VEXTORVEX-709536 format. One record per residue (C-alpha): z negated, x negated, y. Coordinates in Angstrom, 3 decimals, m for minus. Each point is the difference from the previous one (the first is absolute). Last residue first. Layout:
N
<node><z>Z</z><x>X</x><y>Y</y></node>
...
***
This chain:
233
<node><z>m43.222</z><x>m47.634</x><y>0.868</y></node>
<node><z>m0.246</z><x>1.658</x><y>m3.407</y></node>
<node><z>m2.034</z><x>2.956</x><y>1.251</y></node>
<node><z>2.487</z><x>0.751</x><y>2.777</y></node>
<node><z>2.948</z><x>m0.388</x><y>m2.349</y></node>
<node><z>m1.530</z><x>2.484</x><y>m2.432</y></node>
<node><z>m0.726</z><x>2.454</x><y>2.807</y></node>
<node><z>3.637</z><x>m0.215</x><y>1.126</y></node>
<node><z>1.169</z><x>0.598</x><y>m3.565</y></node>
<node><z>m2.284</z><x>3.024</x><y>m0.407</y></node>
<node><z>1.268</z><x>1.487</x><y>3.284</y></node>
<node><z>3.633</z><x>m0.476</x><y>m1.018</y></node>
<node><z>m0.679</z><x>1.549</x><y>m3.402</y></node>
<node><z>m1.750</z><x>2.925</x><y>1.692</y></node>
<node><z>2.929</z><x>0.539</x><y>2.352</y></node>
<node><z>2.481</z><x>m0.080</x><y>m2.878</y></node>
<node><z>m2.025</z><x>2.350</x><y>m2.182</y></node>
<node><z>m0.473</z><x>2.363</x><y>2.951</y></node>
<node><z>3.749</z><x>m0.007</x><y>0.547</y></node>
<node><z>0.642</z><x>1.286</x><y>m3.513</y></node>
<node><z>m2.802</z><x>2.583</x><y>0.136</y></node>
<node><z>1.224</z><x>1.395</x><y>3.310</y></node>
<node><z>3.603</z><x>0.254</x><y>m1.208</y></node>
<node><z>m1.137</z><x>1.905</x><y>m3.076</y></node>
<node><z>m2.214</z><x>2.258</x><y>2.107</y></node>
<node><z>2.905</z><x>0.801</x><y>2.360</y></node>
<node><z>2.330</z><x>0.917</x><y>m2.876</y></node>
<node><z>m2.739</z><x>2.019</x><y>m1.726</y></node>
<node><z>m0.472</z><x>2.019</x><y>3.192</y></node>
<node><z>3.740</z><x>0.641</x><y>0.288</y></node>
<node><z>0.308</z><x>0.982</x><y>m3.667</y></node>
<node><z>m2.846</z><x>2.518</x><y>0.257</y></node>
<node><z>1.433</z><x>1.477</x><y>3.184</y></node>
<node><z>3.455</z><x>0.426</x><y>m1.528</y></node>
<node><z>m1.444</z><x>1.469</x><y>m3.196</y></node>
<node><z>m1.961</z><x>2.653</x><y>1.900</y></node>
<node><z>2.822</z><x>0.782</x><y>2.411</y></node>
<node><z>2.639</z><x>0.592</x><y>m2.672</y></node>
<node><z>2.912</z><x>1.166</x><y>2.160</y></node>
<node><z>2.490</z><x>m1.652</x><y>m2.344</y></node>
<node><z>1.334</z><x>m2.110</x><y>2.874</y></node>
<node><z>m3.545</z><x>m1.123</x><y>0.801</y></node>
<node><z>m0.644</z><x>m0.897</x><y>m3.648</y></node>
<node><z>3.252</z><x>m1.973</x><y>m0.204</y></node>
<node><z>m0.891</z><x>m1.779</x><y>3.253</y></node>
<node><z>m3.358</z><x>m1.102</x><y>m1.409</y></node>
<node><z>1.595</z><x>m1.185</x><y>m3.233</y></node>
<node><z>2.638</z><x>m1.973</x><y>1.905</y></node>
<node><z>m2.672</z><x>m1.640</x><y>2.170</y></node>
<node><z>m1.839</z><x>m1.056</x><y>m3.148</y></node>
<node><z>3.161</z><x>m1.536</x><y>m1.462</y></node>
<node><z>0.794</z><x>m1.862</x><y>3.216</y></node>
<node><z>m3.568</z><x>m1.343</x><y>0.285</y></node>
<node><z>0.032</z><x>m1.136</x><y>m3.638</y></node>
<node><z>3.341</z><x>m1.715</x><y>0.563</y></node>
<node><z>m1.280</z><x>m1.960</x><y>3.018</y></node>
<node><z>m3.371</z><x>m1.027</x><y>m1.448</y></node>
<node><z>0.747</z><x>m3.731</x><y>0.073</y></node>
<node><z>m3.728</z><x>m0.873</x><y>0.108</y></node>
<node><z>0.269</z><x>m2.466</x><y>2.902</y></node>
<node><z>2.770</z><x>1.641</x><y>2.016</y></node>
<node><z>m0.639</z><x>3.661</x><y>m0.712</y></node>
<node><z>m3.775</z><x>m0.212</x><y>0.362</y></node>
<node><z>0.042</z><x>m2.156</x><y>3.128</y></node>
<node><z>2.609</z><x>2.284</x><y>1.591</y></node>
<node><z>m2.212</z><x>3.001</x><y>m0.794</y></node>
<node><z>m2.940</z><x>m1.748</x><y>1.688</y></node>
<node><z>1.948</z><x>m0.703</x><y>3.193</y></node>
<node><z>1.320</z><x>3.566</x><y>0.069</y></node>
<node><z>m3.431</z><x>1.601</x><y>m0.242</y></node>
<node><z>m0.776</z><x>m0.084</x><y>3.739</y></node>
<node><z>3.351</z><x>1.532</x><y>0.918</y></node>
<node><z>m0.497</z><x>2.538</x><y>m2.790</y></node>
<node><z>m3.280</z><x>1.092</x><y>1.593</y></node>
<node><z>1.681</z><x>0.775</x><y>3.312</y></node>
<node><z>2.828</z><x>1.870</x><y>m1.728</y></node>
<node><z>m2.593</z><x>2.005</x><y>m1.943</y></node>
<node><z>m1.763</z><x>1.128</x><y>3.178</y></node>
<node><z>3.229</z><x>1.043</x><y>1.699</y></node>
<node><z>1.259</z><x>1.939</x><y>m3.016</y></node>
<node><z>m3.335</z><x>1.759</x><y>m0.454</y></node>
<node><z>0.056</z><x>1.015</x><y>3.665</y></node>
<node><z>3.561</z><x>1.314</x><y>m0.284</y></node>
<node><z>m0.646</z><x>2.103</x><y>m3.101</y></node>
<node><z>3.412</z><x>1.176</x><y>m1.201</y></node>
<node><z>m0.339</z><x>m1.723</x><y>m3.366</y></node>
<node><z>3.560</z><x>m1.287</x><y>0.484</y></node>
<node><z>m1.319</z><x>m2.507</x><y>2.538</y></node>
<node><z>m2.584</z><x>m1.235</x><y>m2.510</y></node>
<node><z>2.763</z><x>m0.453</x><y>m2.576</y></node>
<node><z>2.036</z><x>m1.856</x><y>2.621</y></node>
<node><z>m2.863</z><x>m2.393</x><y>0.700</y></node>
<node><z>m0.523</z><x>m0.597</x><y>m3.724</y></node>
<node><z>3.684</z><x>m0.834</x><y>m0.425</y></node>
<node><z>m0.293</z><x>m2.257</x><y>3.041</y></node>
<node><z>m2.311</z><x>m2.265</x><y>m1.984</y></node>
<node><z>2.584</z><x>m0.346</x><y>m2.769</y></node>
<node><z>2.835</z><x>m0.475</x><y>2.509</y></node>
<node><z>m2.013</z><x>m2.684</x><y>1.795</y></node>
<node><z>m0.861</z><x>m1.835</x><y>m3.238</y></node>
<node><z>3.665</z><x>0.032</x><y>m0.994</y></node>
<node><z>0.921</z><x>m1.483</x><y>3.381</y></node>
<node><z>m2.727</z><x>m2.625</x><y>m0.439</y></node>
<node><z>1.682</z><x>m1.153</x><y>m3.180</y></node>
<node><z>3.279</z><x>m0.324</x><y>1.877</y></node>
<node><z>m1.699</z><x>m1.966</x><y>2.780</y></node>
<node><z>m1.694</z><x>m2.324</x><y>m2.493</y></node>
<node><z>3.422</z><x>m0.758</x><y>m1.455</y></node>
<node><z>1.163</z><x>1.484</x><y>m3.263</y></node>
<node><z>1.447</z><x>m2.218</x><y>m2.702</y></node>
<node><z>2.276</z><x>2.787</x><y>m1.282</y></node>
<node><z>m0.013</z><x>3.376</x><y>1.780</y></node>
<node><z>m0.726</z><x>2.660</x><y>m2.629</y></node>
<node><z>m3.401</z><x>0.944</x><y>1.435</y></node>
<node><z>1.517</z><x>0.865</x><y>3.376</y></node>
<node><z>2.204</z><x>2.609</x><y>m1.666</y></node>
<node><z>m2.944</z><x>1.471</x><y>m1.922</y></node>
<node><z>m1.996</z><x>0.269</x><y>3.215</y></node>
<node><z>2.968</z><x>1.707</x><y>1.683</y></node>
<node><z>0.263</z><x>2.472</x><y>m2.893</y></node>
<node><z>m3.659</z><x>0.927</x><y>0.407</y></node>
<node><z>0.600</z><x>0.590</x><y>3.713</y></node>
<node><z>2.995</z><x>2.207</x><y>m0.810</y></node>
<node><z>m2.165</z><x>2.025</x><y>m2.396</y></node>
<node><z>m2.499</z><x>0.636</x><y>2.795</y></node>
<node><z>2.738</z><x>1.142</x><y>2.391</y></node>
<node><z>1.534</z><x>2.289</x><y>m2.629</y></node>
<node><z>m3.404</z><x>1.603</x><y>m0.548</y></node>
<node><z>m0.440</z><x>0.594</x><y>3.715</y></node>
<node><z>3.451</z><x>1.618</x><y>0.238</y></node>
<node><z>m0.821</z><x>2.240</x><y>m2.958</y></node>
<node><z>m3.148</z><x>1.052</x><y>1.841</y></node>
<node><z>m3.451</z><x>m1.433</x><y>m0.671</y></node>
<node><z>m2.981</z><x>2.216</x><y>0.912</y></node>
<node><z>m2.052</z><x>0.407</x><y>m3.187</y></node>
<node><z>0.595</z><x>m3.518</x><y>m1.297</y></node>
<node><z>m0.560</z><x>m1.321</x><y>3.514</y></node>
<node><z>m3.454</z><x>1.588</x><y>0.170</y></node>
<node><z>m1.041</z><x>m1.698</x><y>m3.226</y></node>
<node><z>1.436</z><x>m3.311</x><y>1.194</y></node>
<node><z>m1.885</z><x>0.191</x><y>3.290</y></node>
<node><z>m3.259</z><x>0.672</x><y>m1.854</y></node>
<node><z>0.389</z><x>m2.989</x><y>m2.290</y></node>
<node><z>1.107</z><x>m2.327</x><y>2.776</y></node>
<node><z>m2.877</z><x>0.986</x><y>2.273</y></node>
<node><z>m2.774</z><x>m0.410</x><y>m2.568</y></node>
<node><z>1.390</z><x>m3.167</x><y>m1.568</y></node>
<node><z>0.723</z><x>m1.485</x><y>3.423</y></node>
<node><z>m3.582</z><x>0.450</x><y>1.156</y></node>
<node><z>m1.366</z><x>m2.009</x><y>m2.923</y></node>
<node><z>2.873</z><x>m2.461</x><y>0.359</y></node>
<node><z>m0.809</z><x>m0.831</x><y>3.613</y></node>
<node><z>m3.768</z><x>m0.232</x><y>m0.522</y></node>
<node><z>0.282</z><x>m2.258</x><y>m3.041</y></node>
<node><z>2.471</z><x>m2.338</x><y>1.747</y></node>
<node><z>m2.074</z><x>m0.263</x><y>3.151</y></node>
<node><z>m3.008</z><x>m0.955</x><y>m2.125</y></node>
<node><z>2.005</z><x>m2.474</x><y>m2.094</y></node>
<node><z>1.323</z><x>m1.911</x><y>2.995</y></node>
<node><z>3.225</z><x>m0.021</x><y>1.982</y></node>
<node><z>0.068</z><x>m2.344</x><y>2.972</y></node>
<node><z>1.827</z><x>1.626</x><y>2.911</y></node>
<node><z>2.520</z><x>m2.180</x><y>1.800</y></node>
<node><z>m1.355</z><x>m1.228</x><y>3.340</y></node>
<node><z>1.869</z><x>0.768</x><y>3.199</y></node>
<node><z>0.693</z><x>m1.821</x><y>3.261</y></node>
<node><z>m2.679</z><x>m2.083</x><y>1.670</y></node>
<node><z>m0.004</z><x>1.308</x><y>3.592</y></node>
<node><z>m2.068</z><x>3.016</x><y>m1.111</y></node>
<node><z>m0.141</z><x>0.162</x><y>m3.831</y></node>
<node><z>1.998</z><x>2.736</x><y>m1.722</y></node>
<node><z>m0.799</z><x>0.841</x><y>m3.609</y></node>
<node><z>2.712</z><x>0.166</x><y>m2.654</y></node>
<node><z>0.827</z><x>2.075</x><y>m3.106</y></node>
<node><z>m2.048</z><x>3.075</x><y>0.909</y></node>
<node><z>3.041</z><x>2.254</x><y>0.349</y></node>
<node><z>m0.941</z><x>0.582</x><y>3.655</y></node>
<node><z>0.031</z><x>m3.781</x><y>0.443</y></node>
<node><z>3.377</z><x>m0.099</x><y>m1.737</y></node>
<node><z>1.384</z><x>2.497</x><y>2.510</y></node>
<node><z>m1.232</z><x>m2.035</x><y>2.970</y></node>
<node><z>1.321</z><x>m3.188</x><y>m1.598</y></node>
<node><z>3.437</z><x>1.602</x><y>m0.357</y></node>
<node><z>0.012</z><x>1.085</x><y>3.649</y></node>
<node><z>m0.832</z><x>m3.553</x><y>1.094</y></node>
<node><z>2.774</z><x>m1.339</x><y>m2.248</y></node>
<node><z>2.464</z><x>2.528</x><y>1.456</y></node>
<node><z>m0.835</z><x>m1.322</x><y>3.516</y></node>
<node><z>m0.225</z><x>m3.728</x><y>m0.846</y></node>
<node><z>3.755</z><x>m0.504</x><y>m0.194</y></node>
<node><z>1.710</z><x>m0.645</x><y>m3.337</y></node>
<node><z>0.815</z><x>m3.052</x><y>m2.123</y></node>
<node><z>m2.205</z><x>1.081</x><y>m2.907</y></node>
<node><z>m2.023</z><x>m3.235</x><y>m0.116</y></node>
<node><z>0.160</z><x>m0.483</x><y>3.757</y></node>
<node><z>m1.232</z><x>3.529</x><y>0.671</y></node>
<node><z>m2.625</z><x>m0.430</x><y>m2.726</y></node>
<node><z>m1.579</z><x>m3.074</x><y>1.562</y></node>
<node><z>0.336</z><x>1.458</x><y>3.537</y></node>
<node><z>m1.864</z><x>3.160</x><y>m0.934</y></node>
<node><z>m2.833</z><x>m2.088</x><y>m1.388</y></node>
<node><z>m1.379</z><x>m0.618</x><y>m3.469</y></node>
<node><z>m3.438</z><x>m0.920</x><y>m1.300</y></node>
<node><z>m0.294</z><x>m0.164</x><y>m3.773</y></node>
<node><z>m2.939</z><x>1.686</x><y>m1.753</y></node>
<node><z>2.193</z><x>1.466</x><y>m2.733</y></node>
<node><z>3.118</z><x>m2.128</x><y>m0.581</y></node>
<node><z>3.285</z><x>0.433</x><y>1.901</y></node>
<node><z>2.517</z><x>m0.336</x><y>m2.818</y></node>
<node><z>m2.612</z><x>1.958</x><y>m1.945</y></node>
<node><z>2.302</z><x>2.759</x><y>m1.229</y></node>
<node><z>m1.768</z><x>2.683</x><y>2.067</y></node>
<node><z>m0.024</z><x>m2.101</x><y>3.163</y></node>
<node><z>3.629</z><x>m1.159</x><y>m0.066</y></node>
<node><z>1.110</z><x>3.500</x><y>m1.004</y></node>
<node><z>m1.849</z><x>1.520</x><y>2.963</y></node>
<node><z>1.724</z><x>m2.422</x><y>2.348</y></node>
<node><z>3.434</z><x>0.875</x><y>m1.384</y></node>
<node><z>m0.661</z><x>3.740</x><y>0.024</y></node>
<node><z>m1.297</z><x>m0.027</x><y>3.583</y></node>
<node><z>2.898</z><x>m2.156</x><y>1.181</y></node>
<node><z>2.533</z><x>2.333</x><y>m1.639</y></node>
<node><z>m1.725</z><x>3.105</x><y>1.374</y></node>
<node><z>0.153</z><x>m1.314</x><y>3.563</y></node>
<node><z>3.576</z><x>m1.205</x><y>m0.461</y></node>
<node><z>1.103</z><x>3.401</x><y>m1.302</y></node>
<node><z>m1.840</z><x>1.772</x><y>2.817</y></node>
<node><z>1.756</z><x>m2.161</x><y>2.583</y></node>
<node><z>3.375</z><x>0.625</x><y>m1.612</y></node>
<node><z>m0.618</z><x>3.774</x><y>0.025</y></node>
<node><z>m1.031</z><x>m0.157</x><y>3.673</y></node>
<node><z>3.177</z><x>m1.903</x><y>0.887</y></node>
<node><z>2.125</z><x>2.560</x><y>m1.884</y></node>
***
């Protein structure tokens, strides 16, 4: 029981810290320390240290000796690279999943879609509730990769999804693409459940490309605005 409680706290701290980074509560480029976060979350430094170690492996922070951690700054080049790889991995994983999914797997995917729909109906949602829907949507892709049966593919895609999560949050929040994402996820799951590998893969790749194009517009607009301000000053 003590070990289970410890693991729950560890995961809770990791999730909370990750949410603060992905949603911009801790902005890119910020320096944070274990003590800062321990005080903020009202926990000891041990689970915070473990959370930072996991987030560094995720590529969301970089450790600096005796200076704490710096939150990764996301730029257009990193974005292009992450989504280019994600399209390849996600599409292939979805094709394999369509061929391998059991009835239990299909029920699990449908339950995740239902959870997204439930979260979407909450009136006046908080940032945390919106982030919960984002997490379920991202986890849907992780589960699909797990169903594919290819452990290496699953591990690689999970790593890429961690790096993409910040961009997906930006897309959903600023472009209000929540319903489109839910509808596209439903189509992908329907194709998997029907055993249509070709359609499932095509839908998954189109889903990633659509997200990429949306975020690219936002990043380019931000870059153009910054350049405009620089010229005007």
